[in-house]
mmCIF file of the N, C-alpha and C atoms, coordinates in Angstrom:
data_MODEL
# 
_entry.id   MODEL 
# 
loop_
_atom_site.group_PDB 
_atom_site.id 
_atom_site.type_symbol 
_atom_site.label_atom_id 
_atom_site.label_alt_id 
_atom_site.label_comp_id 
_atom_site.label_asym_id 
_atom_site.label_entity_id 
_atom_site.label_seq_id 
_atom_site.pdbx_PDB_ins_code 
_atom_site.Cartn_x 
_atom_site.Cartn_y 
_atom_site.Cartn_z 
_atom_site.occupancy 
_atom_site.B_iso_or_equiv 
_atom_site.pdbx_formal_charge 
_atom_site.auth_seq_id 
_atom_site.auth_comp_id 
_atom_site.auth_asym_id 
_atom_site.auth_atom_id 
_atom_site.pdbx_PDB_model_num 
ATOM 1   N N  . MET A 1 1  ? -28.773 -12.499 -1.889  1.00 0.00 ? 1  MET A N  1 
ATOM 2   C CA . MET A 1 1  ? -27.788 -12.931 -0.934  1.00 0.00 ? 1  MET A CA 1 
ATOM 3   C C  . MET A 1 1  ? -26.477 -12.192 -1.171  1.00 0.00 ? 1  MET A C  1 
ATOM 4   N N  . GLY A 1 2  ? -25.775 -11.891 -0.087  1.00 0.00 ? 2  GLY A N  1 
ATOM 5   C CA . GLY A 1 2  ? -24.488 -11.213 -0.204  1.00 0.00 ? 2  GLY A CA 1 
ATOM 6   C C  . GLY A 1 2  ? -23.391 -12.173 -0.617  1.00 0.00 ? 2  GLY A C  1 
ATOM 7   N N  . ARG A 1 3  ? -22.402 -11.620 -1.231  1.00 0.00 ? 3  ARG A N  1 
ATOM 8   C CA . ARG A 1 3  ? -21.268 -12.449 -1.640  1.00 0.00 ? 3  ARG A CA 1 
ATOM 9   C C  . ARG A 1 3  ? -20.349 -12.670 -0.453  1.00 0.00 ? 3  ARG A C  1 
ATOM 10  N N  . ARG A 1 4  ? -19.897 -13.889 -0.316  1.00 0.00 ? 4  ARG A N  1 
ATOM 11  C CA . ARG A 1 4  ? -18.951 -14.190 0.753   1.00 0.00 ? 4  ARG A CA 1 
ATOM 12  C C  . ARG A 1 4  ? -17.544 -13.869 0.280   1.00 0.00 ? 4  ARG A C  1 
ATOM 13  N N  . ARG A 1 5  ? -16.745 -13.332 1.196   1.00 0.00 ? 5  ARG A N  1 
ATOM 14  C CA . ARG A 1 5  ? -15.361 -13.040 0.842   1.00 0.00 ? 5  ARG A CA 1 
ATOM 15  C C  . ARG A 1 5  ? -14.564 -14.328 0.765   1.00 0.00 ? 5  ARG A C  1 
ATOM 16  N N  . ARG A 1 6  ? -13.783 -14.417 -0.253  1.00 0.00 ? 6  ARG A N  1 
ATOM 17  C CA . ARG A 1 6  ? -12.906 -15.571 -0.380  1.00 0.00 ? 6  ARG A CA 1 
ATOM 18  C C  . ARG A 1 6  ? -11.702 -15.367 0.521   1.00 0.00 ? 6  ARG A C  1 
ATOM 19  N N  . PRO A 1 7  ? -11.210 -16.409 1.131   1.00 0.00 ? 7  PRO A N  1 
ATOM 20  C CA . PRO A 1 7  ? -10.073 -16.249 2.046   1.00 0.00 ? 7  PRO A CA 1 
ATOM 21  C C  . PRO A 1 7  ? -8.802  -15.778 1.347   1.00 0.00 ? 7  PRO A C  1 
ATOM 22  N N  . ARG A 1 8  ? -8.704  -16.006 0.057   1.00 0.00 ? 8  ARG A N  1 
ATOM 23  C CA . ARG A 1 8  ? -7.497  -15.612 -0.674  1.00 0.00 ? 8  ARG A CA 1 
ATOM 24  C C  . ARG A 1 8  ? -7.572  -14.194 -1.215  1.00 0.00 ? 8  ARG A C  1 
ATOM 25  N N  . LEU A 1 9  ? -8.648  -13.473 -0.916  1.00 0.00 ? 9  LEU A N  1 
ATOM 26  C CA . LEU A 1 9  ? -8.821  -12.129 -1.450  1.00 0.00 ? 9  LEU A CA 1 
ATOM 27  C C  . LEU A 1 9  ? -7.709  -11.202 -0.973  1.00 0.00 ? 9  LEU A C  1 
ATOM 28  N N  . LEU A 1 10 ? -7.416  -11.212 0.330   1.00 0.00 ? 10 LEU A N  1 
ATOM 29  C CA . LEU A 1 10 ? -6.371  -10.335 0.854   1.00 0.00 ? 10 LEU A CA 1 
ATOM 30  C C  . LEU A 1 10 ? -4.999  -10.703 0.300   1.00 0.00 ? 10 LEU A C  1 
ATOM 31  N N  . LEU A 1 11 ? -4.730  -11.972 0.138   1.00 0.00 ? 11 LEU A N  1 
ATOM 32  C CA . LEU A 1 11 ? -3.464  -12.401 -0.436  1.00 0.00 ? 11 LEU A CA 1 
ATOM 33  C C  . LEU A 1 11 ? -3.330  -11.901 -1.873  1.00 0.00 ? 11 LEU A C  1 
ATOM 34  N N  . GLY A 1 12 ? -4.387  -11.989 -2.635  1.00 0.00 ? 12 GLY A N  1 
ATOM 35  C CA . GLY A 1 12 ? -4.355  -11.511 -4.018  1.00 0.00 ? 12 GLY A CA 1 
ATOM 36  C C  . GLY A 1 12 ? -4.129  -10.023 -4.105  1.00 0.00 ? 12 GLY A C  1 
ATOM 37  N N  . VAL A 1 13 ? -4.810  -9.255  -3.261  1.00 0.00 ? 13 VAL A N  1 
ATOM 38  C CA . VAL A 1 13 ? -4.619  -7.807  -3.249  1.00 0.00 ? 13 VAL A CA 1 
ATOM 39  C C  . VAL A 1 13 ? -3.185  -7.468  -2.841  1.00 0.00 ? 13 VAL A C  1 
ATOM 40  N N  . PHE A 1 14 ? -2.656  -8.180  -1.850  1.00 0.00 ? 14 PHE A N  1 
ATOM 41  C CA . PHE A 1 14 ? -1.286  -7.953  -1.403  1.00 0.00 ? 14 PHE A CA 1 
ATOM 42  C C  . PHE A 1 14 ? -0.290  -8.237  -2.525  1.00 0.00 ? 14 PHE A C  1 
ATOM 43  N N  . LEU A 1 15 ? -0.463  -9.332  -3.231  1.00 0.00 ? 15 LEU A N  1 
ATOM 44  C CA . LEU A 1 15 ? 0.458   -9.684  -4.307  1.00 0.00 ? 15 LEU A CA 1 
ATOM 45  C C  . LEU A 1 15 ? 0.403   -8.681  -5.456  1.00 0.00 ? 15 LEU A C  1 
ATOM 46  N N  . ILE A 1 16 ? -0.769  -8.192  -5.776  1.00 0.00 ? 16 ILE A N  1 
ATOM 47  C CA . ILE A 1 16 ? -0.903  -7.181  -6.826  1.00 0.00 ? 16 ILE A CA 1 
ATOM 48  C C  . ILE A 1 16 ? -0.201  -5.896  -6.412  1.00 0.00 ? 16 ILE A C  1 
ATOM 49  N N  . ALA A 1 17 ? -0.383  -5.479  -5.148  1.00 0.00 ? 17 ALA A N  1 
ATOM 50  C CA . ALA A 1 17 ? 0.257   -4.259  -4.661  1.00 0.00 ? 17 ALA A CA 1 
ATOM 51  C C  . ALA A 1 17 ? 1.774   -4.388  -4.663  1.00 0.00 ? 17 ALA A C  1 
ATOM 52  N N  . VAL A 1 18 ? 2.294   -5.537  -4.230  1.00 0.00 ? 18 VAL A N  1 
ATOM 53  C CA . VAL A 1 18 ? 3.745   -5.743  -4.214  1.00 0.00 ? 18 VAL A CA 1 
ATOM 54  C C  . VAL A 1 18 ? 4.293   -5.737  -5.643  1.00 0.00 ? 18 VAL A C  1 
ATOM 55  N N  . GLY A 1 19 ? 3.597   -6.365  -6.551  1.00 0.00 ? 19 GLY A N  1 
ATOM 56  C CA . GLY A 1 19 ? 4.033   -6.359  -7.949  1.00 0.00 ? 19 GLY A CA 1 
ATOM 57  C C  . GLY A 1 19 ? 4.063   -4.962  -8.533  1.00 0.00 ? 19 GLY A C  1 
ATOM 58  N N  . ALA A 1 20 ? 3.062   -4.154  -8.231  1.00 0.00 ? 20 ALA A N  1 
ATOM 59  C CA . ALA A 1 20 ? 3.026   -2.778  -8.722  1.00 0.00 ? 20 ALA A CA 1 
ATOM 60  C C  . ALA A 1 20 ? 4.179   -1.967  -8.132  1.00 0.00 ? 20 ALA A C  1 
ATOM 61  N N  . ILE A 1 21 ? 4.472   -2.169  -6.852  1.00 0.00 ? 21 ILE A N  1 
ATOM 62  C CA . ILE A 1 21 ? 5.570   -1.445  -6.223  1.00 0.00 ? 21 ILE A CA 1 
ATOM 63  C C  . ILE A 1 21 ? 6.907   -1.840  -6.843  1.00 0.00 ? 21 ILE A C  1 
ATOM 64  N N  . ILE A 1 22 ? 7.088   -3.115  -7.129  1.00 0.00 ? 22 ILE A N  1 
ATOM 65  C CA . ILE A 1 22 ? 8.341   -3.568  -7.755  1.00 0.00 ? 22 ILE A CA 1 
ATOM 66  C C  . ILE A 1 22 ? 8.511   -2.949  -9.133  1.00 0.00 ? 22 ILE A C  1 
ATOM 67  N N  . ILE A 1 23 ? 7.452   -2.924  -9.913  1.00 0.00 ? 23 ILE A N  1 
ATOM 68  C CA . ILE A 1 23 ? 7.539   -2.337  -11.253 1.00 0.00 ? 23 ILE A CA 1 
ATOM 69  C C  . ILE A 1 23 ? 7.806   -0.839  -11.168 1.00 0.00 ? 23 ILE A C  1 
ATOM 70  N N  . LEU A 1 24 ? 7.119   -0.143  -10.253 1.00 0.00 ? 24 LEU A N  1 
ATOM 71  C CA . LEU A 1 24 ? 7.332   1.295   -10.108 1.00 0.00 ? 24 LEU A CA 1 
ATOM 72  C C  . LEU A 1 24 ? 8.737   1.612   -9.585  1.00 0.00 ? 24 LEU A C  1 
ATOM 73  N N  . SER A 1 25 ? 9.291   0.742   -8.743  1.00 0.00 ? 25 SER A N  1 
ATOM 74  C CA . SER A 1 25 ? 10.626  1.003   -8.207  1.00 0.00 ? 25 SER A CA 1 
ATOM 75  C C  . SER A 1 25 ? 11.689  0.957   -9.294  1.00 0.00 ? 25 SER A C  1 
ATOM 76  N N  . MET A 1 26 ? 11.435  0.249   -10.376 1.00 0.00 ? 26 MET A N  1 
ATOM 77  C CA . MET A 1 26 ? 12.383  0.216   -11.482 1.00 0.00 ? 26 MET A CA 1 
ATOM 78  C C  . MET A 1 26 ? 12.300  1.484   -12.318 1.00 0.00 ? 26 MET A C  1 
ATOM 79  N N  . ILE A 1 27 ? 11.168  2.181   -12.274 1.00 0.00 ? 27 ILE A N  1 
ATOM 80  C CA . ILE A 1 27 ? 10.944  3.339   -13.132 1.00 0.00 ? 27 ILE A CA 1 
ATOM 81  C C  . ILE A 1 27 ? 11.218  4.653   -12.405 1.00 0.00 ? 27 ILE A C  1 
ATOM 82  N N  . LEU A 1 28 ? 10.732  4.774   -11.165 1.00 0.00 ? 28 LEU A N  1 
ATOM 83  C CA . LEU A 1 28 ? 10.785  6.046   -10.453 1.00 0.00 ? 28 LEU A CA 1 
ATOM 84  C C  . LEU A 1 28 ? 12.088  6.215   -9.686  1.00 0.00 ? 28 LEU A C  1 
ATOM 85  N N  . PRO A 1 29 ? 12.547  7.476   -9.496  1.00 0.00 ? 29 PRO A N  1 
ATOM 86  C CA . PRO A 1 29 ? 13.799  7.726   -8.778  1.00 0.00 ? 29 PRO A CA 1 
ATOM 87  C C  . PRO A 1 29 ? 13.665  7.484   -7.274  1.00 0.00 ? 29 PRO A C  1 
ATOM 88  N N  . ALA A 1 30 ? 14.810  7.365   -6.594  1.00 0.00 ? 30 ALA A N  1 
ATOM 89  C CA . ALA A 1 30 ? 14.821  7.049   -5.161  1.00 0.00 ? 30 ALA A CA 1 
ATOM 90  C C  . ALA A 1 30 ? 14.193  8.170   -4.323  1.00 0.00 ? 30 ALA A C  1 
ATOM 91  N N  . GLY A 1 31 ? 14.351  9.418   -4.730  1.00 0.00 ? 31 GLY A N  1 
ATOM 92  C CA . GLY A 1 31 ? 13.778  10.538  -3.984  1.00 0.00 ? 31 GLY A CA 1 
ATOM 93  C C  . GLY A 1 31 ? 12.268  10.446  -3.870  1.00 0.00 ? 31 GLY A C  1 
ATOM 94  N N  . PHE A 1 32 ? 11.627  9.904   -4.867  1.00 0.00 ? 32 PHE A N  1 
ATOM 95  C CA . PHE A 1 32 ? 10.173  9.752   -4.841  1.00 0.00 ? 32 PHE A CA 1 
ATOM 96  C C  . PHE A 1 32 ? 9.742   8.835   -3.706  1.00 0.00 ? 32 PHE A C  1 
ATOM 97  N N  . TRP A 1 33 ? 10.492  7.768   -3.481  1.00 0.00 ? 33 TRP A N  1 
ATOM 98  C CA . TRP A 1 33 ? 10.118  6.798   -2.450  1.00 0.00 ? 33 TRP A CA 1 
ATOM 99  C C  . TRP A 1 33 ? 10.270  7.382   -1.057  1.00 0.00 ? 33 TRP A C  1 
ATOM 100 N N  . TRP A 1 34 ? 11.263  8.261   -0.834  1.00 0.00 ? 34 TRP A N  1 
ATOM 101 C CA . TRP A 1 34 ? 11.381  8.931   0.463   1.00 0.00 ? 34 TRP A CA 1 
ATOM 102 C C  . TRP A 1 34 ? 10.197  9.856   0.696   1.00 0.00 ? 34 TRP A C  1 
ATOM 103 N N  . PHE A 1 35 ? 9.738   10.526  -0.368  1.00 0.00 ? 35 PHE A N  1 
ATOM 104 C CA . PHE A 1 35 ? 8.571   11.399  -0.280  1.00 0.00 ? 35 PHE A CA 1 
ATOM 105 C C  . PHE A 1 35 ? 7.330   10.591  0.082   1.00 0.00 ? 35 PHE A C  1 
ATOM 106 N N  . ILE A 1 36 ? 7.137   9.454   -0.567  1.00 0.00 ? 36 ILE A N  1 
ATOM 107 C CA . ILE A 1 36 ? 5.986   8.594   -0.284  1.00 0.00 ? 36 ILE A CA 1 
ATOM 108 C C  . ILE A 1 36 ? 6.066   8.045   1.141   1.00 0.00 ? 36 ILE A C  1 
ATOM 109 N N  . LEU A 1 37 ? 7.263   7.668   1.598   1.00 0.00 ? 37 LEU A N  1 
ATOM 110 C CA . LEU A 1 37 ? 7.429   7.181   2.960   1.00 0.00 ? 37 LEU A CA 1 
ATOM 111 C C  . LEU A 1 37 ? 7.053   8.260   3.968   1.00 0.00 ? 37 LEU A C  1 
ATOM 112 N N  . GLY A 1 38 ? 7.479   9.487   3.731   1.00 0.00 ? 38 GLY A N  1 
ATOM 113 C CA . GLY A 1 38 ? 7.121   10.592  4.618   1.00 0.00 ? 38 GLY A CA 1 
ATOM 114 C C  . GLY A 1 38 ? 5.625   10.818  4.663   1.00 0.00 ? 38 GLY A C  1 
ATOM 115 N N  . LEU A 1 39 ? 4.984   10.803  3.509   1.00 0.00 ? 39 LEU A N  1 
ATOM 116 C CA . LEU A 1 39 ? 3.524   10.978  3.471   1.00 0.00 ? 39 LEU A CA 1 
ATOM 117 C C  . LEU A 1 39 ? 2.811   9.843   4.201   1.00 0.00 ? 39 LEU A C  1 
ATOM 118 N N  . GLY A 1 40 ? 3.301   8.644   4.010   1.00 0.00 ? 40 GLY A N  1 
ATOM 119 C CA . GLY A 1 40 ? 2.693   7.493   4.681   1.00 0.00 ? 40 GLY A CA 1 
ATOM 120 C C  . GLY A 1 40 ? 2.816   7.573   6.192   1.00 0.00 ? 40 GLY A C  1 
ATOM 121 N N  . LEU A 1 41 ? 3.983   7.991   6.673   1.00 0.00 ? 41 LEU A N  1 
ATOM 122 C CA . LEU A 1 41 ? 4.177   8.116   8.118   1.00 0.00 ? 41 LEU A CA 1 
ATOM 123 C C  . LEU A 1 41 ? 3.291   9.215   8.714   1.00 0.00 ? 41 LEU A C  1 
ATOM 124 N N  . ILE A 1 42 ? 3.152   10.320  8.006   1.00 0.00 ? 42 ILE A N  1 
ATOM 125 C CA . ILE A 1 42 ? 2.273   11.391  8.473   1.00 0.00 ? 42 ILE A CA 1 
ATOM 126 C C  . ILE A 1 42 ? 0.828   10.907  8.515   1.00 0.00 ? 42 ILE A C  1 
ATOM 127 N N  . ALA A 1 43 ? 0.389   10.225  7.472   1.00 0.00 ? 43 ALA A N  1 
ATOM 128 C CA . ALA A 1 43 ? -0.984  9.711   7.432   1.00 0.00 ? 43 ALA A CA 1 
ATOM 129 C C  . ALA A 1 43 ? -1.212  8.682   8.537   1.00 0.00 ? 43 ALA A C  1 
ATOM 130 N N  . LEU A 1 44 ? -0.236  7.825   8.782   1.00 0.00 ? 44 LEU A N  1 
ATOM 131 C CA . LEU A 1 44 ? -0.350  6.831   9.848   1.00 0.00 ? 44 LEU A CA 1 
ATOM 132 C C  . LEU A 1 44 ? -0.425  7.509   11.212  1.00 0.00 ? 44 LEU A C  1 
ATOM 133 N N  . GLY A 1 45 ? 0.376   8.545   11.421  1.00 0.00 ? 45 GLY A N  1 
ATOM 134 C CA . GLY A 1 45 ? 0.329   9.289   12.675  1.00 0.00 ? 45 GLY A CA 1 
ATOM 135 C C  . GLY A 1 45 ? -1.013  9.960   12.903  1.00 0.00 ? 45 GLY A C  1 
ATOM 136 N N  . ILE A 1 46 ? -1.561  10.560  11.861  1.00 0.00 ? 46 ILE A N  1 
ATOM 137 C CA . ILE A 1 46 ? -2.882  11.194  11.973  1.00 0.00 ? 46 ILE A CA 1 
ATOM 138 C C  . ILE A 1 46 ? -3.951  10.146  12.269  1.00 0.00 ? 46 ILE A C  1 
ATOM 139 N N  . TRP A 1 47 ? -3.847  8.999   11.620  1.00 0.00 ? 47 TRP A N  1 
ATOM 140 C CA . TRP A 1 47 ? -4.823  7.929   11.854  1.00 0.00 ? 47 TRP A CA 1 
ATOM 141 C C  . TRP A 1 47 ? -4.759  7.447   13.296  1.00 0.00 ? 47 TRP A C  1 
ATOM 142 N N  . PHE A 1 48 ? -3.533  7.287   13.834  1.00 0.00 ? 48 PHE A N  1 
ATOM 143 C CA . PHE A 1 48 ? -3.381  6.855   15.230  1.00 0.00 ? 48 PHE A CA 1 
ATOM 144 C C  . PHE A 1 48 ? -3.955  7.898   16.184  1.00 0.00 ? 48 PHE A C  1 
ATOM 145 N N  . LEU A 1 49 ? -3.784  9.177   15.883  1.00 0.00 ? 49 LEU A N  1 
ATOM 146 C CA . LEU A 1 49 ? -4.316  10.227  16.751  1.00 0.00 ? 49 LEU A CA 1 
ATOM 147 C C  . LEU A 1 49 ? -5.842  10.237  16.763  1.00 0.00 ? 49 LEU A C  1 
ATOM 148 N N  . ARG A 1 50 ? -6.455  9.886   15.662  1.00 0.00 ? 50 ARG A N  1 
ATOM 149 C CA . ARG A 1 50 ? -7.916  9.916   15.553  1.00 0.00 ? 50 ARG A CA 1 
ATOM 150 C C  . ARG A 1 50 ? -8.569  8.697   16.182  1.00 0.00 ? 50 ARG A C  1 
ATOM 151 N N  . CYS A 1 51 ? -7.843  7.593   16.306  1.00 0.00 ? 51 CYS A N  1 
ATOM 152 C CA . CYS A 1 51 ? -8.412  6.359   16.862  1.00 0.00 ? 51 CYS A CA 1 
ATOM 153 C C  . CYS A 1 51 ? -8.410  6.368   18.369  1.00 0.00 ? 51 CYS A C  1 
# 
């Protein structure tokens, strides 16, 4: 039998990701975050074009 997804799975993944971002924001410089934002926007644009 397949495992059923727990309803709190997405919440847990979201909280882990937010915690990692908060910890990284204390360590990494501000220029890095602008670079990541640019990459994310480009990837999102490509994804929208393909859908």
